[in-house]
C-alpha positions in Angstrom: -0.2 0.2 0.1 1.6 3.6 -0.7 0.9 6.3 1.3 1.6 9.9 -0.2 1.9 12.7 1.9 2.4 16.0 0.1 4.9 18.6 1.4 4.7 22.2 1.3 8.3 22.7 0.9 9.2 25.4 -2.3 12.4 24.5 -4.3 13.9 27.0 -6.4 14.2 24.1 -9.1 12.2 21.1 -9.4 13.2 18.1 -7.4 11.4 15.1 -5.5 12.3 13.9 -2.2 10.6 10.1 -1.5 10.7 8.7 1.7 9.8 5.0 0.6 8.8 2.1 2.7 8.2 -1.7 0.8 6.6 -4.4 3.2 7.8 -8.1 1.7 6.9 -8.4 -2.0 6.5 -5.2 -2.8 7.4 -3.2 -6.2 7.8 0.4 -6.5 8.0 2.4 -9.6 8.9 6.0 -10.0 9.0 7.5 -13.1 11.4 10.8 -13.7 11.9 13.2 -16.2 14.9 12.9 -18.4 18.2 14.6 -17.7 17.8 14.9 -13.9 20.4 13.7 -11.2 18.8 10.4 -9.1 20.0 8.7 -6.5 18.9 6.4 -3.1 19.9 5.9 0.1 18.8 2.8 2.0 18.0 3.1 5.5 17.0 -0.3 6.5 16.8 -3.8 5.0 18.0 -4.4 1.5 16.5 -3.0 -1.5 16.5 -4.7 -5.7 17.0 -1.6 -7.9 16.3 -2.4 -11.2 14.1 -4.5 -13.7 13.7 -8.2 -11.8 16.1 -10.3 -13.9 18.7 -7.3 -13.8 20.0 -4.6 -11.4 21.2 -5.2 -7.8 21.0 -5.7 -4.3 21.5 -2.4 -2.3 22.1 -2.8 1.5 21.7 -0.8 4.3 23.5 2.1 4.9 24.3 2.4 1.2 23.9 4.8 -1.8 22.8 4.0 -5.4 23.7 6.5 -8.1 21.1 6.5 -11.1 22.2 6.9 -14.8 20.1 9.2 -16.6 16.6 7.4 -17.4 13.0 7.6 -17.3 12.1 5.5 -13.8 13.4 3.5 -11.1 12.2 0.3 -9.9 12.3 -0.9 -6.6 11.6 -4.2 -4.8 11.7 -5.9 -1.5 12.8 -9.4 -1.8 13.5 -9.8 2.1 11.5 -10.6 5.0 11.5 -7.5 6.5 10.3 -3.8 5.5 12.4 -1.9 3.6 13.3 1.7 3.6 15.0 4.5 1.4 14.7 7.9 0.5 14.8 8.6 -3.6 15.8 12.0 -4.2 16.1 13.5 -7.7 16.5 16.8 -9.3 16.9 18.8 -12.1 20.8 19.9 -12.5 21.5 23.3 -11.5 24.6 23.9 -13.7 26.7 25.4 -10.7 30.2 24.2 -10.1 30.6 21.7 -7.2 33.5 21.8 -4.9 33.9 18.9 -2.2 36.2 18.0 0.8 35.0 16.2 3.8 31.7 16.4 4.6 31.2 19.6 2.9 30.1 20.6 -0.8 29.8 23.9 -2.2 30.6 25.8 -5.3 34.2 27.0 -4.5 37.3 26.4 -3.0 37.5 29.7 -0.6 33.6 28.5 0.3 34.9 25.0 1.6 37.7 26.8 3.4 35.2 29.3 5.0 33.0 26.0 6.0 35.6 24.1 7.7 36.4 27.7 9.6 33.1 28.0 10.3 32.9 24.5 11.7 35.9 25.0 14.0 35.0 28.5 15.6 31.3 27.1 16.0 29.4 29.8 13.6 27.0 29.7 11.0 24.8 27.1 11.8 27.7 24.9 13.7 27.1 26.8 16.9 26.4 23.4 19.2 28.5 21.2 16.6 30.8 20.7 19.6 28.5 18.8 21.1 28.1 16.4 18.1 28.9 12.6 18.8 28.5 9.7 16.5 25.8 7.2 17.1 26.7 3.6 17.1 
């Protein structure tokens, strides 16, 4: 059974953020516009992505990046409920610079993000208290 909940989030470019829960044996198909970037992150269980005779099984805490296509197919072949998020969006054509946990547009912005993190500023005010969950 599929339960749809509409969010009131407004984005600058078209995007999908879907939280998908699949019961044992359940299938999911999401059409996507051509040219969008799409990935899924598995939160629980293992999800078979792709057609029944092809594709791959993606375990929990793993990410799969999809090629440009017209849809994403998923199936729960396991015994437990699976959950994954499917995130897709129209590329905005901006430069991307990555370093550690930060993704920005320029090297200077990355350096500023590290400085803000170390000094507890600009959204990192409580970062000194952050701990990993085990």
